[in-house]
N, C-alpha and C positions, 0 to 999 in steps of 0.2 A: 504494500500500500504506500502511495506517495505521501510524504510528510507535508503537513501544512506549513505555510510561511512562518507563523509564530514558532512552530516546533523547530524549524531549521534555524531561525534566529537564536532561539534558546540554546540549541546544540552548539552553534558557532560561539556564542558567548562563553559557554562552559569550556569549550575547547581552548579559547583564547585565555581565559583565566588560568587554566592548567598550564598552557604553554608559557605564558608570561612568568608565572611563579617558578616553573621549572628552569627556565633560562636564567632568571635572576639568581636562583639558588645555585645553579651549576657554575655560575661565574663568581661565586663567593660573595654575592651581594645580599647576604642574609639580613643585614640591617634594614635594607629597603623592603624586603619581604615581611619583616616583623612589624615595621611602623605602618605598613599599608594593609595589614590584615590578610596577606596572601598565604600565610603559613598553612591554612587548611587545604590549600590547593596543591601543595608541594608533594610529589610522590614520595613514598616512604624510602625507596632506594633511588639514589642519584648516581648517574654515570660519571665518567671522567669529564674534565673540562673540555668543552667542544671547540677548541681553538688550536692553532699551530703552536707547538712548543718552541721556546727560545731560551737562550742562555740567561738573558736578563729577566728577572722575575716580572710578571705583569703587576701593574699597580691597580688600585681601585678605579681610577679614571680609565685605564686601559680596559678593564673588565666591563665598565659601564658602556663604553663605546662598542665593544664587541657584542654585548648583549643587545644593544639597540639595533646594530646591524642585523643580527640574527632574527630579531622580532619584526623586521620589515618596515614598509613605508611609513606608517604612523609614527613609529618610534625613531626612525631616521629623521623625519621632519621635526619631531620633538627635540631630538638631540641637537639638530642644527639651530633650532630656536634657542635652546638653553645655552649654546656656545656663544650667543650674542648677549647674554644677560649677566654681566658682572655684578649686578645687584642681587642675583640669586645664587650664583655658584662661584667658588674660588677659582683663581686663574688656571690651576693645573687641570681642572675639569673642563673649563672653557677651551683650553688649548687642545685637549684630547678630542672633545666632541666636535671641534671644528674640522677634524679629519674625516668625519663621516661623509662618505660618498653616496650620492643618490643615484646609484647605477643598478641595472638589472639586466638579466639575459633578454635578448630580443624576443618579441612576440612573433610566433611563426607567421609567415606570409599568408597562409590560408586563413588564419584567424583575423588578420588585418582586412583581408578581402571581405570576410563575413561581416565585420564591424562596419565597414564602409557601406556594404549593401543594406544593413539594418538601419543605418543613420541617414544615408543619402539616396537610397532607393535603387541604386544600380551598381554594377561592377566598377572598381576604381578606374579601369581603362576606358570606361564609358563616361564617367563623371569628369575625368581629366583627360587631356590629350596624351599625357604621359604620367605615369605614377611608378616610382621606384620602391619596390617592396623591401629592399634592404634599408634599414633605418639610418638616418643621419646620426641619431643619438637615441639611446634607450634608457629611460629612468624608471623609478619604481611606480610612478603613477601613469606615465604615458610615454610615447615615443614619437619622434619626428621623422617625416618622410619627405623627400624632394618630389615635386610634381610640377606639371605645367598645365595651365588652363588652356582651353580651346582657342583663346585669342593670342596665345603665345606668352602670356605672363608667367614668369617663374614664381612658384609659391612653395611654402613649407606647410605640410599638413600634419598637425598634431593629433594623435589618436590616443584616447584614454585606454589603458590596459583593461582587459575584461575581468570582471569579478573583483575589482579592488574595493568597490563601494561597501559591500556588506562587511568585510573585515575591518575597514577603516571606521565605519560607523560603530561596530562592536567595540573597537579599541577606544574610540572617543568616549563612549558611554562608560567603559571600564575605567579610563583615566579620570573621568569626573568622579566616579565612586571612590577611587583610590585617593584622590585629592582630599575628599571629605574625611576619609578614614585617617589619613596622615595628619590632618589638621587637629583631630581629636586625640591621636595617640602619641604625637611627638611635640613636646613642649616648645621647641625652637620654631616649629611651623606656625605657632600662634602669631608671630611677627609678620606673616605674609598671608595674603589672600590666595591660597592655593586653589580653591574651587574657582575663583575668578580668573586665575591664570589659565586653568584648564579650559574654562569656557571661552576665553579669548583665543587660545590655541585652536580649539575646535572650529571657531568661526573662521579663522584664517585658513585652516586646512580645507574646510568645505568650499571656501571661495576659490581655492586653487584647483579643486576638482571640477569646477563648473567652467567649461570653456566659453560659454556664452558671456559669463562675467569677465573673463580675461579679454574677450573681444571688445566689450564695452570699455574696459580699462584702456586698451590700446587706442580706441577712438577718442577717449578723453585726453590722453597724452597728445594725440595728433592735433586736437583742437587747441590745446595749450601752446603748442609749438608751431602752429600754422604760420606765424609771422617770422619764424626763425629758419632761414634757408640752410643753416649749419647743422640742423638736427633732422634726422630722417626716422619717422615712426612708420612702420609697415602698415599698409592698408589691410583692412579686414574684408574678406569676401564672404558675405553673409549667406549667399546662395548655397555654399558648401560648408556651412558652419552650424553645429548643433552643440548641445551640452557635452557631447563626447568627442566631437571632431571640430577642430579649429583650422581654418585655412587663412594664412597670412602671406602677404607679399614677401618674397625671399630677399633678405638683405645680403648683399655680396660685398665683402671687404676684408680688410686685415683685422685680426684681433688686436685690441688696444694694447696688449702686452707683447706683441710681436715686434720688438724694437728694430730688428734687422730689416723686416719688411717695410716698416714705417720710414726708416732712413733711406732704403732703396727707392721708395716712392717720393722722396723729397719732402716728407711731412715735417713741419716745424714742431718738434715734440714739446718744446717749452710753451709755445702758443696753444697747442692741443691740450696740454695739462690745464691751462687756465680756462679754456673753453669747456672742457669736460666737467671741471669743478663748478664753473659758472652755471652749467646746465642743472647740476644737482641743487645748487643754492636757489636757482629760480624756482625749481619744483617746490621747495620748502617755503621760501619767504614770499613768493609772488603767487604761486598757484595753489599752495596748500594741499598738493597731491603729488606724491613722489614714488619713484620706483624703489622698492625696499630691498632689492637684491641686485645691485649694479656691479656684480663681479665681472672680471675681464671677459668671461665667456659670453656675457650678454651685451658687450659693447664692441661694435665693429667700426672701423674707419674706412670709408669708401675712398676711391682713388683721388677724388677731388678734395679730400679732407673732411667731408661731411661725417658726422657722428650718427651711426645707425644703432638703434636700441631695440632689443628683442626681449621676450619673456616677461609678460605683464601679469603673471599670476599672483605675485606677492607685491602689494602696494601699501602705502600708508597715507593717512590724511592728517593735516595740521589745521586745526581751527584757529580762529583769531586769538582766542585766549592763550593757547599753547604757543602760538607765534610770538605773542607779546611777552610771555614768560621767558622764552628763549632770548629775545632781545634784551630783556632786563638782565638775564644772567651774563650775556656777553658784555654788556655795558659795565656791570659790576666787576667782572674779571679785568676788563681793560682799565678800570679806575682803581684796581687793587683795594676794593671795599669789602672786607670780610663780612661785615654785618649784612650787606645786601646780597653777597654771594650765598651766605647761609640761608637767608630768607628765600632767595630764588630757588635753592635746592629743595627746601621744604615745600615751596609752592609747586614744584615740578614733580613731586613724589607723593606717595601714600604711605602712611605709617599707622600701626595699630597700637602704638604705645607713646607716652609722652617723651619729648626730646629735650635733653638738657641743652638749651640754646647757648648758654655761656660756654659750655664745653665744646659745642659745635663751632662757635665763633673762634675759640682758641685753635681748634684743629684746622679750620679754614684759613686762619692767619698764617699758620705754618705752611699750608698748601700754597697760598698765594705768594709766600716768600720765594718759592721756587721760580716764580715768574716776575719778580719785582723789577721794575724799571723797563719792562718790555711792552711794546704795543701789541695788540692782538695780531697784527700782520707780521709779527716777529716770533710768534709762538706756534709750535707744532701742535695741531689740534688733536691728533690721535692720542698721544700720551696725556694731554690735558684732560680729555674725556675719560680715559682709563683711570686716571688718578682721582678725578672728581667722583666717578661712580664707585670706586673703591671706598671713598669716604662715605658715600651714601650707604654702602653695604655695612660699614661699621656701625651706623646708626639705624640699621634695619629699615632704611627708606626704600620702598619699592617703586620702580618706575611704571607708569602706565605703558601698555603694550605699544602704542603709537610712538611714545618717546623712545622706547628701546629700539624699535625699528629705525627711527630717525638717527639715533646715535650710531647704529650699525652702518647705515648708509653713509654718514659723514666720514666714518673711519675708512670705509671702502673707497670713498671718493678721494680722500687724501692719499691712500695707498696707491691708487692708480696714478694720481698726479706725481707722486714721488718716483714711481717706476718710470714714468715718461721723462721727468726732469728732476734729478736729485736735488736741485735747489728750490723745488716747488714748496709753497707754504699755503695751506688752505686758509689760514688766517687772513691773507691778502684779499681773498675773495669774500670772506665772511665779514670783514671789517665794515663795509658800507651798510650791512644789515642791522647794525647795532641801533637800539632805541634808548633814548634817555629815560 
């Protein structure tokens, strides 16, 4: 007898609870198992560690990364998110989780054909003039294929992997439950809104799963940069786009970190560093809508120097209030005003316990002393952000999700700029955004 949908959902949840508890226990992460209430799911007998042996012992951060990799898409995305949250995790965990690679074996060509038929109503070679079944890239949620429209336009077709939604939805539900359990079982968790963090993560991941939303994001960026001939946002072809299939104009160019190719093409790398950073700053301080994952694989430089941007699944928004708070913080830092810096950090964060403001002011004074006498355009922004957030972590100040995305984006933007031009300083681009 065929099982009903509720039965299949229940069975999947039970399987995932067992799998999550088993993997965490097998990697020696018993503390996590205990504080999350997963111990009842752990099999009585555990096998050997499920990873390659090496001479140097694995650390707890190593084991957490390995466990997340083994548990699949939801946990890979969770680990990548946590790697950008210095307000939640110590540096050694952030560094290790940043190594998580969102890769997966390719989906067979026959399955891709079937998915295209289901979503677009015809075979790939009927919908498109040309469709390459071998993927350009294959990730845990979807994979990208090169194709050509019947009018000759080169495109990239993103296809969501089959059967990922049920497992991800089960995982998100489980993570929400575990967040509540940890909040009640672990005293240190009382300083953080773990259920809120889990809910924010679920919202972000669900948005990434919906290619219709990604298409809308791309169009919003295209509108914001319509007047800038130096930025190329790919066109969305809605006739061949659904929630599971996304067709975008193909961006052709050099990767922004391919310095040899850029030099061969005669690209002024110092000027490009300023333009790419200026693009990021415009998104935040003018548009209030930014690309939250601008790593080098998502930025291409076309032969004429135009910046091509791809992958619009992870975005962030900055409302007027947050934009103003950021301006106040930048101004306070530039004026070396510890009182205003401390107040700005408190305004930009959430805390569940009283904060000793006099102690915070003293710590901020020591922090500012590191930058005494320097203008914002003389300060490396990445280290500044890292040290400021470490201070927030000391006082259990939790950043809102959009703020965490924004800081990650700024650090990435500065990193790309420095790769292009070792003398680049993001502060030069940020300085005009300060508000009094």
